[in-house]
C-alpha positions in Angstrom: -15.9 -20.6 -30.5 -13.4 -23.3 -31.1 -9.7 -22.2 -31.1 -6.9 -24.2 -32.7 -3.7 -23.8 -30.8 -0.2 -24.5 -32.3 3.0 -24.9 -30.4 6.4 -25.2 -32.2 8.8 -23.0 -30.1 11.5 -25.8 -29.6 11.5 -29.4 -29.6 7.8 -30.2 -29.1 5.1 -30.2 -31.7 1.7 -29.5 -30.1 -1.9 -29.0 -31.4 -5.0 -28.4 -29.2 -8.6 -27.5 -29.6 -10.2 -25.1 -27.1 -13.9 -24.3 -26.8 -14.5 -20.9 -25.3 -17.7 -22.4 -23.7 -16.8 -26.0 -23.0 -13.1 -25.6 -22.2 -10.3 -27.8 -23.5 -11.6 -30.4 -26.0 -8.2 -32.2 -26.5 -4.7 -31.7 -27.3 -1.7 -34.0 -28.5 2.1 -33.4 -28.3 4.9 -34.9 -30.1 8.3 -34.8 -28.4 11.5 -34.8 -30.3 13.7 -36.2 -27.5 14.5 -39.4 -29.6 15.6 -37.1 -32.6 18.0 -35.0 -30.6 19.2 -37.6 -28.1 22.2 -38.6 -30.1 23.4 -35.0 -30.1 22.9 -34.4 -26.4 20.8 -31.4 -27.0 18.4 -29.6 -29.5 19.5 -29.1 -33.1 17.4 -26.3 -34.3 17.5 -27.2 -38.0 16.4 -30.7 -37.2 13.6 -29.2 -34.9 12.2 -27.0 -37.6 12.2 -29.9 -40.2 10.3 -32.2 -37.8 7.7 -29.5 -37.1 7.1 -29.3 -40.7 6.5 -32.9 -41.2 4.2 -33.3 -38.3 2.1 -30.2 -37.8 -0.6 -30.7 -40.5 -1.0 -34.4 -40.0 -1.5 -33.8 -36.2 -4.2 -31.0 -36.9 -6.0 -33.3 -39.1 -5.9 -36.2 -36.8 -6.9 -34.2 -33.8 -10.0 -32.6 -35.7 -11.1 -36.1 -36.8 -10.7 -37.5 -33.4 -13.1 -35.0 -31.9 -15.6 -34.9 -34.8 -14.7 -31.4 -36.4 -13.4 -30.1 -39.6 -11.3 -27.0 -40.3 -14.5 -25.1 -41.1 -15.5 -25.5 -37.3 -12.4 -23.5 -36.2 -13.3 -19.9 -35.2 -9.7 -18.6 -34.4 -6.1 -19.7 -34.3 -3.4 -19.2 -31.7 0.2 -20.0 -32.2 3.5 -19.6 -30.3 5.1 -16.4 -31.7 7.9 -16.3 -29.3 10.2 -16.7 -27.5 11.9 -19.7 -29.0 14.0 -21.0 -32.0 13.3 -18.8 -34.9 13.1 -21.6 -37.5 10.8 -23.5 -35.3 8.6 -20.6 -34.6 8.3 -19.9 -38.2 6.8 -23.1 -39.0 4.0 -22.8 -36.4 3.5 -19.3 -37.6 3.4 -20.0 -41.3 0.8 -22.9 -40.8 -1.4 -20.8 -38.5 -1.4 -17.7 -40.7 -1.9 -19.8 -43.9 -5.0 -21.7 -42.3 -6.3 -18.3 -40.9 -6.1 -16.6 -44.4 -7.8 -19.5 -46.1 -10.6 -19.6 -43.5 -10.8 -15.9 -43.0 -10.6 -16.3 -39.1 -8.6 -14.4 -36.6 -5.1 -15.5 -35.9 -3.1 -14.3 -32.9 0.5 -14.8 -32.0 0.9 -15.9 -28.3 3.8 -15.1 -26.0 5.2 -18.5 -24.8 5.6 -17.3 -21.2 2.2 -15.8 -21.0 0.9 -19.2 -22.0 2.8 -21.0 -19.3 1.6 -18.3 -16.6 -2.2 -18.9 -17.7 -1.8 -22.7 -18.0 -3.0 -23.4 -14.3 -6.3 -22.0 -15.4 -6.8 -25.3 -17.1 -6.6 -27.2 -13.8 -9.4 -27.8 -11.4 -9.7 -26.0 -9.1 -8.1 -23.0 -10.9 -6.6 -19.9 -9.3 -8.2 -16.6 -9.4 -6.5 -13.2 -10.1 -4.3 -12.0 -8.7 -1.6 -14.4 -7.9 2.2 -14.8 -7.8 3.5 -17.2 -10.4 6.7 -19.1 -10.5 7.7 -19.8 -13.9 10.5 -22.4 -13.9 11.7 -24.2 -16.9 14.8 -24.9 -19.0 15.0 -21.4 -20.4 13.3 -19.2 -17.6 13.2 -18.8 -14.0 11.1 -15.8 -13.0 8.7 -14.7 -10.2 5.8 -12.7 -11.6 2.9 -10.8 -10.1 -0.2 -11.8 -12.2 -2.7 -9.2 -11.6 -4.9 -10.0 -14.6 -4.6 -11.7 -17.9 -2.0 -9.5 -19.8 -1.0 -7.6 -16.7 2.3 -9.0 -15.3 4.9 -7.5 -13.1 8.4 -9.1 -13.0 9.4 -9.5 -9.2 12.6 -11.4 -9.7 14.5 -13.6 -12.3 17.6 -15.5 -12.6 20.8 -13.6 -13.2 22.5 -16.5 -15.3 21.3 -20.1 -15.8 17.7 -21.0 -15.5 16.7 -23.7 -12.9 16.0 -26.2 -15.7 19.2 -25.3 -17.5 21.2 -26.0 -14.4 19.4 -29.3 -14.0 20.5 -30.3 -17.6 24.1 -29.0 -17.4 24.5 -30.7 -13.9 23.1 -34.0 -15.5 25.7 -33.8 -18.2 28.4 -33.4 -15.6 27.2 -36.7 -14.0 27.2 -38.4 -17.3 23.4 -38.9 -17.5 21.5 -39.1 -20.7 19.6 -36.5 -22.5 17.1 -35.0 -21.5 19.2 -34.4 -18.3 16.7 -32.8 -16.0 14.3 -35.7 -15.6 17.2 -38.2 -15.6 18.8 -36.3 -12.6 15.6 -36.1 -10.7 15.0 -39.8 -11.1 18.6 -40.5 -10.0 18.2 -38.2 -6.9 15.5 -40.5 -5.6 18.1 -43.1 -4.6 20.5 -40.4 -3.2 21.3 -39.0 0.1 20.8 -35.2 -0.2 22.5 -34.6 3.1 25.8 -36.2 2.2 27.1 -33.2 0.3 26.2 -29.7 1.3 26.0 -27.6 -1.9 25.6 -23.9 -2.0 22.1 -22.1 -2.0 23.0 -19.2 -4.2 21.3 -15.9 -3.3 19.2 -17.7 -0.6 19.5 -15.1 2.1 19.7 -12.1 -0.2 16.8 -9.7 0.5 15.3 -9.9 -3.1 13.6 -12.1 -5.4 16.4 -12.9 -8.0 18.1 -16.3 -8.5 21.4 -17.5 -9.6 22.3 -21.1 -10.4 25.6 -21.1 -12.3 27.6 -21.3 -9.1 25.9 -24.3 -8.0 26.7 -26.1 -11.2 30.3 -25.1 -10.7 30.2 -26.6 -7.2 29.0 -29.9 -8.7 31.9 -29.8 -11.2 34.5 -29.2 -8.6 33.0 -31.9 -6.4 32.8 -34.6 -9.1 36.4 -33.7 -10.0 37.5 -34.1 -6.5 35.8 -37.4 -6.1 37.2 -38.8 -9.2 40.7 -37.8 -8.2 40.3 -39.4 -4.7 39.0 -42.7 -6.2 41.1 -43.1 -9.3 44.0 -40.8 -8.8 43.8 -39.6 -12.4 42.1 -36.4 -12.2 39.0 -37.7 -14.0 35.6 -36.5 -13.3 34.3 -40.3 -13.0 32.9 -41.2 -9.7 30.8 -44.0 -8.3 27.0 -44.5 -9.1 26.2 -43.8 -5.4 28.3 -40.7 -5.4 26.3 -39.5 -8.5 23.0 -40.4 -6.8 24.0 -38.4 -3.6 25.2 -35.4 -5.7 22.0 -35.4 -7.7 19.9 -35.4 -4.6 22.0 -32.8 -2.9 21.9 -30.6 -6.0 18.0 -31.0 -6.4 17.6 -30.1 -2.7 19.6 -27.0 -3.1 17.6 -25.8 -6.1 14.3 -26.6 -4.4 15.5 -24.9 -1.3 16.1 -21.6 -3.2 12.9 -21.9 -5.3 10.6 -22.6 -2.3 12.3 -19.7 -0.1 11.9 -17.1 -2.9 8.2 -18.1 -3.5 7.4 -17.6 0.2 9.2 -14.3 0.2 7.3 -13.2 -3.0 4.0 -14.1 -1.2 4.9 -12.1 1.7 6.2 -9.2 -0.3 3.1 -9.0 -2.5 0.5 -9.8 0.2 -1.2 -12.1 -2.3 -2.5 -15.5 -1.0 -2.1 -17.6 -4.2 1.0 -19.1 -5.8 1.0 -20.7 -9.4 3.9 -22.9 -10.3 4.2 -23.3 -14.1 6.9 -24.6 -16.6 8.7 -27.9 -17.0 10.5 -27.9 -13.7 7.1 -27.4 -12.1 6.6 -31.1 -12.7 9.3 -32.0 -10.3 8.0 -34.2 -7.4 10.4 -32.8 -4.7 9.6 -29.2 -5.7 6.0 -29.9 -5.4 6.3 -31.5 -1.9 8.4 -28.7 -0.6 6.4 -25.9 -1.9 3.0 -27.5 -0.7 4.5 -28.0 2.8 5.6 -24.2 2.7 2.2 -23.1 1.7 0.5 -25.2 4.4 2.8 -23.5 7.1 2.5 -20.0 5.7 -1.2 -20.1 4.8 -1.3 -19.7 1.1 -2.7 -21.8 -1.8 -0.6 -23.3 -4.5 -1.9 -24.2 -8.0 -0.2 -26.3 -10.7 -1.2 -27.1 -14.2 -1.7 -30.9 -14.8 1.6 -32.6 -15.1 1.2 -33.1 -18.8 0.8 -29.5 -19.3 3.9 -28.4 -17.4 6.1 -28.9 -20.5 5.6 -27.0 -23.8 2.1 -27.8 -25.2 -0.6 -26.2 -27.4 -3.3 -26.4 -24.7 -1.9 -23.4 -22.9 -1.5 -21.7 -26.2 -5.1 -22.2 -27.2 -6.3 -21.0 -23.9 -4.2 -17.6 -23.9 -5.4 -17.3 -27.7 -9.0 -17.9 -26.7 -8.8 -15.1 -24.1 -7.3 -12.6 -26.4 -9.5 -13.4 -29.4 -12.6 -13.2 -27.1 -11.6 -9.6 -26.3 -11.1 -8.5 -29.8 -7.4 -9.0 -30.6 -6.6 -10.2 -34.1 -3.3 -10.9 -35.8 -1.8 -8.9 -38.6 -0.4 -10.5 -41.8 2.3 -11.1 -42.6 3.1 -13.0 -39.3 6.4 -12.7 -37.6 8.4 -14.8 -35.3 9.9 -13.3 -32.1 12.8 -15.4 -30.8 13.3 -12.8 -28.2 10.2 -11.1 -26.6 10.0 -9.1 -23.5 6.8 -10.1 -21.6 6.4 -6.6 -20.3 5.6 -5.4 -23.9 2.4 -7.4 -24.1 -0.9 -5.5 -24.3 -3.3 -6.2 -21.5 -6.4 -8.2 -22.1 -9.4 -6.0 -21.7 
C-alpha cells in the first residue's frame, strides 16, 4: 500500500510517498525560511497561506516524479498536531478532502510520534525498545519507546527547549534567522573554553532539563563585554567574542544533553538510544553522544540529516504503521495545536 504523507505543522511544507512493502519512495520539503526571515521568526498567518499555495502542486509533482497517480494512493497520513493551528488546518483539510474523494483511510499523526519513529527510516534502524532524545525548537524530552504507540516520558525541559535556547541566544548575538544553525556554524570558529557557562540541572538526579538560565547567562555576558569594550552599556561585542560565546553555549547544551542521555540509558537498562528532532542534526552533539555511547557500551541511531527537521517522510511512516493495523481517521478532521503524546493509542 502506498501512503501519502503531509506535513504542515509550522514553517515547512512536506509531502512524501511511503510503500508499506518497499519503504520510502520519495519526499520533498519546502522551507519557509526566506519568507519569515525579515520578521525574525515564524508569522503564523503567512505560514498558513504558503502551505495553501504549495501543498497541491507539491503532491502532484511528487506523484508524477515517481510515476503514480492519486488513484494509486491507498491511505493518507497528515500531521494533526502539535503545531500552529492554521498551518495544521491546511494539511488536515487537503488530506481529508483527498481521502473522501478517493474513499481511502486518512489518519492524523502526532508530530512527536513521527519524530520518535523517524530513525526507522535509516539503515541500520533501531529495534524496540529504545530510549529516545527528542530535541528540537519546541521540545526537549527523553522518552522510553517500548513499541510503536507505547511511550513513557522520562524527563523534559521545565522551560525553554534546547532549540529554542539556540534561537534566542543567536538573537542575543545578533545572528540572522534561523538562529540555531547560524550559532552552530559560528561556534566552529570559537573557543568553547574561554567562557565557562552554566550547565543547568546537570548534576541533579533526574532526567529533566532547563535552559532559560543558560540563555540569561549569555545575555549578562554580552552586556558585560559590551560595557567593557565600549563603555556604553550596549550589548555589542567583537566577532571573536561572539564566536567564543557561541562555542561555550553550544558546549554547555551538549554537555547537559549527553549526560542526561547516558543517565536515561542507565536508568532504563536499555541498550539503544535514538536522537531525533532538528537539533539532532547538530554535529557537535552527534560527536559527543557517539563518544559517550562508545564509552558506555550502547548504540546510537539518528535519522538521516535531511529527516531531522520537519518532513512528511516520518509522517508517512507513522501513518503506514497505524493504517496497517486498522486505524482510520474520522471525518470531519480536527487540528490539535496542543496534544499530549501520552494520550495516543498504542499500535497493535
